[in-house]
DSSP file (Angstrom, degrees, kcal/mol; ACC not computed):
  #  RESIDUE AA STRUCTURE BP1 BP2  ACC     N-H-->O    O-->H-N    N-H-->O    O-->H-N    TCO  KAPPA ALPHA  PHI   PSI    X-CA   Y-CA   Z-CA
    1    1 A M              0   0    0      0, 0.0    33,-0.1     0, 0.0     2,-0.0   0.000 360.0 360.0 360.0 131.9  139.3   87.2   24.8
    2    2 A N        -     0   0    0     31,-0.1    33,-1.2    34,-0.0     2,-0.4  -0.385 360.0-172.2 -67.1 149.1  142.8   87.8   23.5
    3    3 A E  E     -a   35   0A   0     31,-0.1     2,-0.4    33,-0.0    33,-0.2  -0.997  14.0-167.1-145.9 139.0  145.3   85.1   24.3
    4    4 A I  E     -a   36   0A   0     31,-1.2    33,-1.8    -2,-0.4     2,-0.4  -0.985   9.8-160.8-121.1 138.7  149.0   84.7   23.9
    5    5 A R  E     -a   37   0A   0     -2,-0.4     2,-0.3    31,-0.1    33,-0.2  -0.969   5.6-171.7-124.3 139.9  150.8   81.5   24.3
    6    6 A F  E     -a   38   0A   0     31,-1.3    33,-2.1    -2,-0.4     2,-0.4  -0.932   8.8-160.8-122.3 144.7  154.5   81.0   24.9
    7    7 A T  E     -a   39   0A   0     -2,-0.3     2,-0.4    31,-0.2    33,-0.2  -0.999  12.2-162.9-122.3 133.6  156.5   77.8   25.0
    8    8 A I  E     +a   40   0A   0     31,-1.2    33,-1.7    -2,-0.4     2,-0.3  -0.957  17.7 160.1-119.1 127.3  159.9   78.0   26.8
    9    9 A S        +     0   0    0     -2,-0.4    33,-0.1    31,-0.1    -2,-0.0  -0.943  52.1  27.1-142.6 167.0  162.6   75.4   26.2
   10   10 A E  S    S+     0   0    0     -2,-0.3    -1,-0.1     1,-0.2    32,-0.1   0.837  80.5 127.8  45.6  45.4  166.3   75.1   26.7
   11   11 A I  S    S-     0   0    0     -3,-0.1    -1,-0.2     2,-0.0     5,-0.2  -0.996  71.8 -97.2-122.6 132.6  166.6   77.6   29.5
   12   12 A P    >>  -     0   0    0      0, 0.0     3,-2.2     0, 0.0     4,-0.7  -0.199  34.6-119.0 -52.6 138.6  168.3   76.6   32.7
   13   13 A Q  H >> S+     0   0    0      1,-0.3     3,-1.1     2,-0.2     4,-0.6   0.826 110.1  58.5 -49.9 -43.4  165.7   75.4   35.3
   14   14 A N  H 34 S+     0   0    0      1,-0.3     4,-0.3     2,-0.2    -1,-0.3   0.708 106.5  50.4 -66.6 -20.8  166.6   78.2   37.8
   15   15 A D  H <> S+     0   0    0     -3,-2.2     4,-2.3     1,-0.1    -1,-0.3   0.621  87.4  83.2 -94.2  -9.6  165.8   80.8   35.3
   16   16 A H  H <X S+     0   0    0     -3,-1.1     4,-2.3    -4,-0.7     5,-0.2   0.880  91.3  47.7 -54.1 -47.0  162.3   79.5   34.2
   17   17 A D  H  X S+     0   0    0     -4,-0.6     4,-2.3     1,-0.2    -1,-0.2   0.869 112.6  47.2 -70.1 -37.5  160.4   81.1   37.1
   18   18 A A  H  > S+     0   0    0     -4,-0.3     4,-2.0     2,-0.2    -1,-0.2   0.914 113.6  48.3 -70.3 -43.3  162.0   84.5   36.7
   19   19 A L  H  X S+     0   0    0     -4,-2.3     4,-2.7     2,-0.2    -2,-0.2   0.909 111.8  49.7 -60.7 -43.1  161.5   84.5   32.9
   20   20 A I  H  X S+     0   0    0     -4,-2.3     4,-3.0     1,-0.2     5,-0.2   0.956 112.6  47.2 -62.2 -49.6  157.7   83.4   33.2
   21   21 A Q  H  X S+     0   0    0     -4,-2.3     4,-2.3     1,-0.2    -1,-0.2   0.861 111.5  50.0 -66.3 -31.5  157.1   86.1   35.8
   22   22 A H  H  X S+     0   0    0     -4,-2.0     4,-2.9     2,-0.2    -1,-0.2   0.930 112.3  49.2 -62.2 -46.2  158.9   88.8   33.6
   23   23 A L  H  X S+     0   0    0     -4,-2.7     4,-2.0     1,-0.2     5,-0.2   0.911 111.8  47.8 -63.6 -45.0  156.8   87.7   30.6
   24   24 A K  H  X S+     0   0    0     -4,-3.0     4,-2.9     2,-0.2     5,-0.2   0.942 114.7  46.1 -61.4 -46.2  153.5   87.8   32.6
   25   25 A N  H  X S+     0   0    0     -4,-2.3     4,-2.1     1,-0.2     5,-0.2   0.924 111.8  50.5 -65.6 -45.2  154.2   91.2   34.0
   26   26 A S  H  X S+     0   0    0     -4,-2.9     4,-0.8     2,-0.2    -1,-0.2   0.888 115.0  43.4 -52.4 -44.9  155.3   92.6   30.7
   27   27 A I  H  X S+     0   0    0     -4,-2.0     4,-2.5    -5,-0.2     3,-0.5   0.924 114.0  48.5 -73.4 -47.7  152.2   91.4   28.9
   28   28 A R  H  < S+     0   0    0     -4,-2.9    -2,-0.2     1,-0.2    -1,-0.2   0.820 106.7  56.7 -66.3 -27.3  149.8   92.5   31.7
   29   29 A D  H  < S+     0   0    0     -4,-2.1    -1,-0.2    -5,-0.2    -2,-0.2   0.803 110.6  47.1 -70.1 -29.0  151.4   96.0   31.9
   30   30 A Y  H  < S+     0   0    0     -4,-0.8    -2,-0.2    -3,-0.5    -1,-0.2   0.945 135.7   3.1 -78.1 -46.9  150.6   96.3   28.1
   31   31 A N    ><  -     0   0    0     -4,-2.5     3,-2.6     3,-0.1    -1,-0.2  -0.777  61.0-165.0-144.3  97.3  147.1   95.1   28.3
   32   32 A P  T 3  S+     0   0    0      0, 0.0    -1,-0.1     0, 0.0    -4,-0.1   0.667  90.4  56.0 -62.8 -15.9  145.6   94.2   31.7
   33   33 A R  T 3  S+     0   0    0      2,-0.1     2,-0.4    -5,-0.0   -31,-0.1   0.569  83.5 106.4 -89.6  -9.6  142.6   92.3   30.2
   34   34 A L    <   -     0   0    0     -3,-2.6     2,-0.4    -7,-0.2   -31,-0.1  -0.556  64.8-141.5 -76.9 129.7  144.9   90.0   28.2
   35   35 A Q  E     -a    3   0A   0    -33,-1.2   -31,-1.2    -2,-0.4     2,-0.5  -0.749  14.3-154.8 -88.9 130.4  145.2   86.4   29.6
   36   36 A V  E     -a    4   0A   0     -2,-0.4     2,-0.5   -33,-0.2   -31,-0.1  -0.917  13.2-177.1-110.5 127.7  148.5   84.9   29.5
   37   37 A R  E     -a    5   0A   0    -33,-1.8   -31,-1.3    -2,-0.5     2,-0.5  -0.979   6.7-176.8-124.2 120.9  149.2   81.2   29.4
   38   38 A I  E     -a    6   0A   0     -2,-0.5     2,-0.5   -33,-0.2   -31,-0.2  -0.959   4.8-168.2-114.7 126.2  152.8   80.0   29.5
   39   39 A S  E     -a    7   0A   0    -33,-2.1   -31,-1.2    -2,-0.5     2,-0.7  -0.949  15.8-140.9-114.5 139.8  153.7   76.4   29.2
   40   40 A V  E     -a    8   0A   0     -2,-0.5     2,-0.1   -33,-0.2   -31,-0.1  -0.849  20.7-152.1 -96.3 109.1  157.2   75.2   30.0
   41   41 A S        -     0   0    0    -33,-1.7   -31,-0.2    -2,-0.7     3,-0.1  -0.472  26.7 -96.8 -85.0 157.2  158.2   72.5   27.5
   42   42 A E        -     0   0    0     -2,-0.1    -1,-0.1     1,-0.1     2,-0.0  -0.498  46.5-101.0 -70.9 137.1  160.7   69.8   28.4
   43   43 A P        +     0   0    0      0, 0.0    15,-1.7     0, 0.0    16,-0.4  -0.329  53.4 167.6 -62.2 140.1  164.3   70.6   27.2
   44   44 A F  E     -B   57   0B   0     13,-0.2     2,-0.4    14,-0.1    13,-0.2  -0.934  31.9-137.9-148.4 169.5  165.3   68.7   24.0
   45   45 A L  E     -B   56   0B   0     11,-1.4    11,-2.9    -2,-0.3     2,-0.4  -0.999  28.6-121.2-128.6 131.6  167.9   68.5   21.3
   46   46 A W  E     -B   55   0B   0     -2,-0.4     2,-0.5     9,-0.2     9,-0.2  -0.638  25.6-158.1 -76.2 128.6  166.9   68.0   17.6
   47   47 A L  E     -B   54   0B   0      7,-3.7     7,-2.8    -2,-0.4     2,-0.7  -0.934   4.7-158.5-108.8 125.3  168.5   64.8   16.1
   48   48 A N  E     +B   53   0B   0     -2,-0.5     5,-0.2     5,-0.2     2,-0.2  -0.911  26.8 165.1-100.4 104.9  168.8   64.6   12.4
   49   49 A T  E >   -B   52   0B   0      3,-3.1     3,-1.3    -2,-0.7    33,-0.1  -0.603  53.5-100.8-117.2 174.3  169.1   60.9   11.5
   50   50 A K  T 3  S+     0   0    0     31,-0.4     3,-0.1     1,-0.2    32,-0.1   0.803 124.1  51.9 -63.1 -27.7  168.9   58.9    8.2
   51   51 A K  T 3  S-     0   0    0      1,-0.3     2,-0.3    30,-0.3    -1,-0.2   0.433 125.1 -79.9 -95.0   2.3  165.4   57.9    9.3
   52   52 A G  E <   -B   49   0B   0     -3,-1.3    -3,-3.1     2,-0.0     2,-0.5  -0.875  60.3 -46.9 136.8-168.4  164.1   61.6   10.0
   53   53 A H  E     -B   48   0B   0     -2,-0.3     2,-0.4    -5,-0.2    -5,-0.2  -0.895  53.4-175.8-110.0 130.4  164.3   64.3   12.6
   54   54 A F  E     -B   47   0B   0     -7,-2.8    -7,-3.7    -2,-0.5     2,-0.6  -0.929  27.2-124.8-128.1 148.5  163.6   63.4   16.2
   55   55 A K  E     -B   46   0B   0     -2,-0.4     2,-1.1    -9,-0.2    -9,-0.2  -0.849  21.1-153.8 -85.9 113.9  163.3   65.4   19.4
   56   56 A L  E     -B   45   0B   0    -11,-2.9   -11,-1.4    -2,-0.6     2,-0.4  -0.792   9.6-154.6 -91.9  96.6  165.7   64.0   22.0
   57   57 A Y  E >>  -B   44   0B   0     -2,-1.1     3,-1.2   -13,-0.2     4,-0.9  -0.585  11.6-138.9 -75.7 126.6  164.1   64.8   25.3
   58   58 A Y  G >4 S+     0   0    0    -15,-1.7     3,-1.0    -2,-0.4    -1,-0.2   0.894  99.8  54.1 -52.8 -43.5  166.9   65.0   27.9
   59   59 A S  G 34 S+     0   0    0    -16,-0.4    -1,-0.3     1,-0.2   -15,-0.1   0.741 107.1  50.2 -69.1 -18.4  164.9   63.2   30.5
   60   60 A K  G <4 S+     0   0    0     -3,-1.2    16,-1.6    15,-0.1     2,-0.8   0.590  90.5  90.2 -94.1 -10.8  164.1   60.3   28.3
   61   61 A C  E <<  -C   75   0C   0     -3,-1.0    14,-0.3    -4,-0.9    50,-0.1  -0.768  49.1-179.3 -93.2 114.5  167.7   59.6   27.2
   62   62 A R  E     -     0   0C   0     12,-2.2    46,-2.8    -2,-0.8     2,-0.3   0.943  63.4 -23.4 -73.8 -48.2  169.5   57.2   29.5
   63   63 A F  E     -CD  74 107C   0     11,-1.3    11,-2.6    44,-0.2     2,-0.4  -0.983  50.0-138.0-158.7 166.5  172.9   57.2   27.8
   64   64 A I  E     -CD  73 106C   0     42,-3.2    42,-2.4    -2,-0.3     2,-0.3  -0.989  21.0-174.3-130.4 135.3  174.7   57.8   24.6
   65   65 A E  E     -CD  72 105C   0      7,-2.7     7,-3.0    -2,-0.4     2,-0.4  -0.913  16.9-134.3-127.1 157.5  177.5   55.5   23.2
   66   66 A T  E     -C   71   0C   0     38,-1.7     2,-0.4    -2,-0.3     5,-0.2  -0.911  15.0-175.1-113.3 144.0  179.7   55.8   20.2
   67   67 A D  E >   -C   70   0C   0      3,-2.6     3,-2.1    -2,-0.4     2,-0.6  -0.882  67.7 -55.2-135.6 100.9  180.5   53.0   17.7
   68   68 A N  T 3  S-     0   0    0     -2,-0.4    -2,-0.0     1,-0.2     0, 0.0  -0.561 125.1 -17.8  57.1-110.7  183.1   54.0   15.1
   69   69 A R  T 3  S+     0   0    0     -2,-0.6    15,-2.5    -3,-0.1     2,-0.4   0.202 118.9  99.9-109.2  13.0  181.5   57.0   13.7
   70   70 A S  E <   -CE  67  83C   0     -3,-2.1    -3,-2.6    13,-0.2     2,-0.4  -0.814  57.9-150.3-102.3 144.7  178.0   56.4   14.9
   71   71 A L  E     -CE  66  82C   0     11,-4.0    11,-2.1    -2,-0.4     2,-0.5  -0.950  14.4-160.8-104.6 127.7  176.3   57.9   18.0
   72   72 A I  E     -CE  65  81C   0     -7,-3.0    -7,-2.7    -2,-0.4     2,-0.6  -0.965   3.6-154.8-118.6 120.4  173.7   55.5   19.5
   73   73 A F  E     -CE  64  80C   0      7,-3.1     7,-2.1    -2,-0.5     2,-0.9  -0.856   0.7-157.1 -94.0 112.3  171.1   57.1   21.8
   74   74 A H  E     +CE  63  79C   0    -11,-2.6   -12,-2.2    -2,-0.6   -11,-1.3  -0.811  26.5 170.0 -95.2 101.0  169.6   54.8   24.4
   75   75 A C  E     -C   61   0C   0      3,-2.3   -14,-0.2    -2,-0.9   -15,-0.1  -0.545  47.3 -97.3-110.6 172.1  166.2   56.4   25.2
   76   76 A E  S    S+     0   0    0    -16,-1.6   -15,-0.1     1,-0.2     3,-0.1   0.878 118.5  19.9 -59.0 -44.7  163.3   55.1   27.3
   77   77 A N  S    S+     0   0    0      1,-0.1     2,-0.3   -17,-0.1    -1,-0.2   0.384 128.8   6.0-117.8   4.1  161.2   53.9   24.4
   78   78 A N        -     0   0    0     -3,-0.0    -3,-2.3     2,-0.0     2,-0.5  -0.993  61.3-113.6-168.2 174.4  163.7   53.5   21.5
   79   79 A I  E     -E   74   0C   0     -2,-0.3     2,-0.3    -5,-0.2    -5,-0.2  -0.992  27.8-163.2-123.7 129.0  167.2   53.6   20.2
   80   80 A L  E     -E   73   0C   0     -7,-2.1    -7,-3.1    -2,-0.5     2,-0.4  -0.846   2.0-164.4-110.8 144.6  168.3   56.3   17.8
   81   81 A R  E     +E   72   0C   0     -2,-0.3   -31,-0.4    -9,-0.2     2,-0.3  -0.999  16.7 154.5-132.8 138.1  171.5   56.2   15.6
   82   82 A K  E     -E   71   0C   0    -11,-2.1   -11,-4.0    -2,-0.4     2,-0.2  -0.965  43.0-102.2-150.2 159.0  173.2   59.0   13.8
   83   83 A T  E     +E   70   0C   0     -2,-0.3     2,-0.3   -13,-0.3   -13,-0.2  -0.573  65.1  99.3 -85.2 150.2  176.6   59.8   12.6
   84   84 A G        -     0   0    0    -15,-2.5     2,-0.4    -2,-0.2    -2,-0.1  -0.926  67.2 -78.1 159.8 176.0  178.8   62.2   14.6
   85   85 A K     >  -     0   0    0     -2,-0.3     4,-2.3     1,-0.1     5,-0.2  -0.859  26.8-137.7-105.7 136.7  181.5   62.6   17.1
   86   86 A I  H  > S+     0   0    0     -2,-0.4     4,-2.5     1,-0.2     5,-0.1   0.865 104.0  55.6 -62.8 -34.1  180.8   62.2   20.8
   87   87 A S  H  > S+     0   0    0      2,-0.2     4,-0.8     1,-0.2    -1,-0.2   0.883 107.8  48.2 -67.7 -35.1  182.9   65.2   21.7
   88   88 A A  H >> S+     0   0    0      2,-0.2     4,-0.6     1,-0.2     3,-0.5   0.907 112.3  50.5 -71.1 -39.0  180.9   67.5   19.4
   89   89 A L  H >X S+     0   0    0     -4,-2.3     3,-1.8     1,-0.2     4,-1.3   0.921 103.1  58.3 -58.8 -43.6  177.7   66.1   20.9
   90   90 A L  H 3< S+     0   0    0     -4,-2.5    -1,-0.2     1,-0.3    -2,-0.2   0.772  98.7  60.2 -62.8 -20.8  178.8   66.7   24.4
   91   91 A E  H << S+     0   0    0     -4,-0.8    -1,-0.3    -3,-0.5    -2,-0.2   0.780 105.6  49.1 -69.6 -27.4  179.2   70.4   23.6
   92   92 A Q  H << S+     0   0    0     -3,-1.8    -2,-0.2    -4,-0.6    -1,-0.2   0.662  98.3  80.0 -91.4 -18.8  175.5   70.6   22.8
   93   93 A L  S  < S-     0   0    0     -4,-1.3     2,-0.4     1,-0.1     5,-0.0  -0.609  91.7-103.0 -90.2 151.4  174.2   68.8   25.9
   94   94 A P    >>  -     0   0    0      0, 0.0     3,-1.9     0, 0.0     4,-1.9  -0.533  24.9-145.5 -72.7 127.5  173.8   70.6   29.2
   95   95 A D  T 34 S+     0   0    0     -2,-0.4    -2,-0.0     1,-0.3    -4,-0.0   0.610  94.9  66.4 -72.1  -9.3  176.7   69.6   31.5
   96   96 A N  T 34 S+     0   0    0      1,-0.1    -1,-0.3    52,-0.0     3,-0.1   0.573 114.5  29.8 -84.2  -3.2  174.6   69.7   34.5
   97   97 A L  T <4 S+     0   0    0     -3,-1.9    12,-3.1     1,-0.2    13,-0.5   0.634 117.0  54.1-118.8 -24.8  172.6   66.7   33.2
   98   98 A F  E  <  -F  108   0C   0     -4,-1.9     2,-0.4    10,-0.2    -1,-0.2  -0.924  58.0-173.5-122.1 140.8  175.1   64.7   31.0
   99   99 A F  E     -F  107   0C   0      8,-2.2     8,-3.5    -2,-0.4     2,-0.9  -0.996  24.7-132.8-136.7 132.4  178.5   63.4   32.0
  100  100 A R  E     -F  106   0C   0     -2,-0.4     6,-0.2     6,-0.2     3,-0.1  -0.795  25.4-179.4 -86.2 109.4  181.2   61.7   29.8
  101  101 A C  E     -     0   0C   0      4,-1.3    34,-2.4    -2,-0.9     2,-0.3   0.640  63.0 -15.8 -91.2 -15.8  182.0   58.7   31.9
  102  102 A N  E >  S-F  105   0C   0      3,-1.2     3,-0.8    32,-0.2    -1,-0.1  -0.937  88.3 -71.3-165.8-173.7  184.7   57.3   29.5
  103  103 A N  T 3  S+     0   0    0     -2,-0.3   -17,-0.1     1,-0.2     3,-0.0   0.760 127.7  33.4 -62.3 -23.6  185.8   57.6   25.9
  104  104 A S  T 3  S+     0   0    0      1,-0.1   -38,-1.7   -39,-0.1     2,-0.4   0.429 110.1  65.0-115.5  -2.6  182.8   55.9   24.4
  105  105 A Y  E <   -DF  65 102C   0     -3,-0.8    -4,-1.3   -40,-0.2    -3,-1.2  -0.984  44.3-172.1-136.9 137.6  179.9   56.8   26.7
  106  106 A I  E     -DF  64 100C   0    -42,-2.4   -42,-3.2    -2,-0.4     2,-0.4  -0.979  21.8-161.2-111.9 135.1  177.8   59.8   27.9
  107  107 A V  E     -DF  63  99C   0     -8,-3.5    -8,-2.2    -2,-0.4     2,-0.6  -0.914  20.9-123.8-119.5 143.6  175.5   59.1   30.7
  108  108 A N  E >   - F   0  98C   0    -46,-2.8     3,-1.7    -2,-0.4   -10,-0.2  -0.743  20.5-146.5 -83.1 122.1  172.4   61.1   31.9
  109  109 A L  G >  S+     0   0    0    -12,-3.1     3,-1.5    -2,-0.6    -1,-0.2   0.809  93.8  63.4 -62.9 -29.6  173.1   61.8   35.6
  110  110 A N  G 3  S+     0   0    0    -13,-0.5    -1,-0.3     1,-0.3   -48,-0.1   0.696 100.7  52.0 -67.5 -16.7  169.4   61.5   36.4
  111  111 A H  G <  S+     0   0    0     -3,-1.7    16,-2.1   -49,-0.2    17,-0.3   0.382  81.5 113.6 -98.7   2.3  169.3   57.9   35.4
  112  112 A I  E <   +G  126   0D   0     -3,-1.5    14,-0.3    14,-0.2     3,-0.1  -0.602  36.9 179.0 -79.4 135.1  172.2   56.7   37.6
  113  113 A N  E     -     0   0D   0     12,-3.2     2,-0.3     1,-0.4    13,-0.2   0.829  63.1 -32.3 -90.9 -53.1  171.3   54.3   40.4
  114  114 A S  E     -G  125   0D   0     11,-2.0    11,-3.1     2,-0.0     2,-0.5  -0.981  49.6-115.7-161.7 168.0  174.7   53.7   41.8
  115  115 A I  E     -G  124   0D   0     -2,-0.3     9,-0.2     9,-0.2    -3,-0.0  -0.969  33.2-163.5-112.8 126.6  178.4   53.4   41.1
  116  116 A I  E     -G  123   0D   0      7,-2.8     7,-2.4    -2,-0.5     2,-0.3  -0.913  15.3-132.5-117.7 133.3  179.8   50.1   41.7
  117  117 A P  E     -G  122   0D   0      0, 0.0     2,-0.4     0, 0.0     5,-0.3  -0.582  19.8-173.3 -77.2 141.5  183.5   49.1   42.1
  118  118 A E  E >   -G  121   0D   0      3,-3.7     3,-1.8    -2,-0.3     2,-0.5  -0.768  60.6 -62.3-139.3  93.3  184.5   46.0   40.1
  119  119 A G  T 3  S-     0   0    0     -2,-0.4    -1,-0.1     1,-0.3     0, 0.0  -0.552 119.4 -15.3  67.5-119.6  188.0   45.1   41.0
  120  120 A D  T 3  S+     0   0    0     -2,-0.5    -1,-0.3    -3,-0.1     2,-0.2   0.343 132.9  65.8 -93.4   5.9  190.3   48.0   40.0
  121  121 A R  E <  S-G  118   0D   0     -3,-1.8    -3,-3.7    14,-0.1     2,-0.3  -0.645  70.9-134.0-121.3 179.3  187.5   49.5   37.8
  122  122 A Y  E     -GH 117 134D   0     12,-1.0    12,-2.3    -5,-0.3     2,-0.3  -0.937  10.3-164.6-132.7 154.6  184.1   51.1   38.2
  123  123 A S  E     -GH 116 133D   0     -7,-2.4    -7,-2.8    -2,-0.3     2,-0.5  -0.963  18.3-130.7-133.3 156.2  180.8   50.7   36.5
  124  124 A I  E     -GH 115 132D   0      8,-3.7     8,-2.4    -2,-0.3     2,-0.6  -0.930  17.3-154.0-104.6 127.9  177.6   52.9   36.6
  125  125 A L  E     -GH 114 131D   0    -11,-3.1   -12,-3.2    -2,-0.5   -11,-2.0  -0.909  11.7-151.3-104.6 121.6  174.4   51.0   37.2
  126  126 A L  E >   -G  112   0D   0      4,-3.0     3,-1.7    -2,-0.6   -14,-0.2  -0.409  28.3-110.0 -86.4 165.3  171.4   52.8   35.7
  127  127 A R  T 3  S+     0   0    0    -16,-2.1   -15,-0.1     1,-0.3    -1,-0.1   0.726 119.4  62.8 -70.1 -15.7  167.8   52.5   37.2
  128  128 A S  T 3  S-     0   0    0    -17,-0.3    -1,-0.3     2,-0.1     3,-0.1   0.566 120.3-109.2 -81.6 -10.0  167.0   50.5   34.1
  129  129 A G  S <  S+     0   0    0     -3,-1.7    -2,-0.1     1,-0.4     2,-0.1   0.289  76.0 132.9 100.1 -10.6  169.5   47.8   35.2
  130  130 A E        -     0   0    0     -5,-0.1    -4,-3.0     1,-0.0     2,-0.4  -0.456  46.7-141.6 -79.9 149.1  172.0   48.6   32.4
  131  131 A K  E     -H  125   0D   0     -6,-0.2    -6,-0.2    -2,-0.1    -1,-0.0  -0.876  14.0-170.8-113.6 144.0  175.7   48.9   33.2
  132  132 A I  E     -H  124   0D   0     -8,-2.4    -8,-3.7    -2,-0.4     2,-0.2  -0.994  29.0-113.6-129.9 135.6  178.1   51.4   31.7
  133  133 A P  E     -H  123   0D   0      0, 0.0     2,-0.5     0, 0.0   -10,-0.2  -0.526  26.0-157.6 -70.1 135.3  181.8   51.4   32.3
  134  134 A L  E     -H  122   0D   0    -12,-2.3   -12,-1.0    -2,-0.2   -32,-0.2  -0.970  17.4-127.5-113.1 121.3  183.2   54.4   34.3
  135  135 A S    >>  -     0   0    0    -34,-2.4     3,-0.8    -2,-0.5     4,-0.7  -0.358  14.9-124.9 -67.6 148.2  186.9   55.2   33.8
  136  136 A R  T 34 S+     0   0    0      1,-0.3     4,-0.5     2,-0.2     3,-0.5   0.818 112.2  57.8 -61.4 -29.7  189.0   55.5   36.8
  137  137 A S  T 34 S+     0   0    0      1,-0.2     4,-0.3     2,-0.1    -1,-0.3   0.769 111.5  42.0 -74.4 -23.5  190.1   58.9   35.7
  138  138 A H  T <> S+     0   0    0     -3,-0.8     4,-2.1   -37,-0.3    -1,-0.2   0.455  88.5  94.9 -97.4  -4.1  186.3   60.1   35.6
  139  139 A H  H  X S+     0   0    0     -4,-0.7     4,-2.1    -3,-0.5     5,-0.2   0.940  87.9  40.2 -61.0 -51.9  185.3   58.4   38.9
  140  140 A Q  H  > S+     0   0    0     -4,-0.5     4,-2.7     1,-0.2     5,-0.2   0.931 116.5  51.5 -69.1 -37.3  185.8   61.4   41.2
  141  141 A D  H  > S+     0   0    0     -4,-0.3     4,-2.4     1,-0.2    -1,-0.2   0.867 108.3  51.2 -64.3 -32.0  184.3   63.9   38.7
  142  142 A C  H  X S+     0   0    0     -4,-2.1     4,-1.8     2,-0.2    -1,-0.2   0.870 110.0  49.4 -76.4 -33.9  181.3   61.7   38.2
  143  143 A L  H  X S+     0   0    0     -4,-2.1     4,-2.6    -5,-0.2    -2,-0.2   0.932 112.2  48.8 -64.1 -44.2  180.8   61.6   42.0
  144  144 A A  H  X S+     0   0    0     -4,-2.7     4,-2.3     1,-0.2    -2,-0.2   0.890 110.5  51.0 -61.2 -40.2  181.1   65.4   42.1
  145  145 A A  H  X S+     0   0    0     -4,-2.4     4,-2.1    -5,-0.2    -1,-0.2   0.885 110.1  48.7 -64.9 -37.1  178.7   65.8   39.3
  146  146 A L  H  X S+     0   0    0     -4,-1.8     4,-2.8     2,-0.2    -2,-0.2   0.918 110.2  52.2 -68.7 -40.6  176.1   63.7   41.1
  147  147 A N  H  X S+     0   0    0     -4,-2.6     4,-2.0     1,-0.2    -2,-0.2   0.941 109.6  49.3 -58.5 -46.5  176.6   65.7   44.3
  148  148 A I  H  X S+     0   0    0     -4,-2.3     4,-1.1     1,-0.2    -1,-0.2   0.892 110.2  51.0 -62.7 -39.4  176.0   68.9   42.4
  149  149 A L  H >< S+     0   0    0     -4,-2.1     3,-0.5     1,-0.2    -1,-0.2   0.923 109.5  50.2 -62.5 -44.7  172.9   67.5   40.8
  150  150 A N  H 3< S+     0   0    0     -4,-2.8    -1,-0.2     1,-0.2    -2,-0.2   0.808 108.5  52.8 -67.8 -28.0  171.5   66.4   44.2
  151  151 A E  H 3<        0   0    0     -4,-2.0    -1,-0.2     1,-0.2    -2,-0.2   0.748 360.0 360.0 -76.0 -20.4  172.1   69.8   45.7
  152  152 A S    <<        0   0    0     -4,-1.1    -1,-0.2    -3,-0.5    -2,-0.2   0.420 360.0 360.0 -86.9 360.0  170.2   71.6   43.0
């Protein structure tokens, strides 16, 4: 039996179902005996570091920090480091998943457990127990981003 496989990545979640159905219909119209298997891969970003090329799966990345000219990716199983600017990286990441909480940090909204006031400042407490500073100027935007994430 003929078989065609597709892997779909980096497509907004709300478009996945419509795209999959369109692909199935298009292929079945062409050859009704053709079996279609479509797997949806987890969205990721390729990272080119000094130690090699790595897939940065969005769901596995808790937060990203900058240290001078280095970007440090804190992921579930490892920490990756590469040179670059945090502003350029932020343009590559989906804004519905990642939020720049201050000048030095980008946080994955799905990993936030709570936002805690600490005097006249705020911190983000991640599910992993790690704390990330949240600037006062980004506090309301962070709450809005979390509300949008929870609604979708």
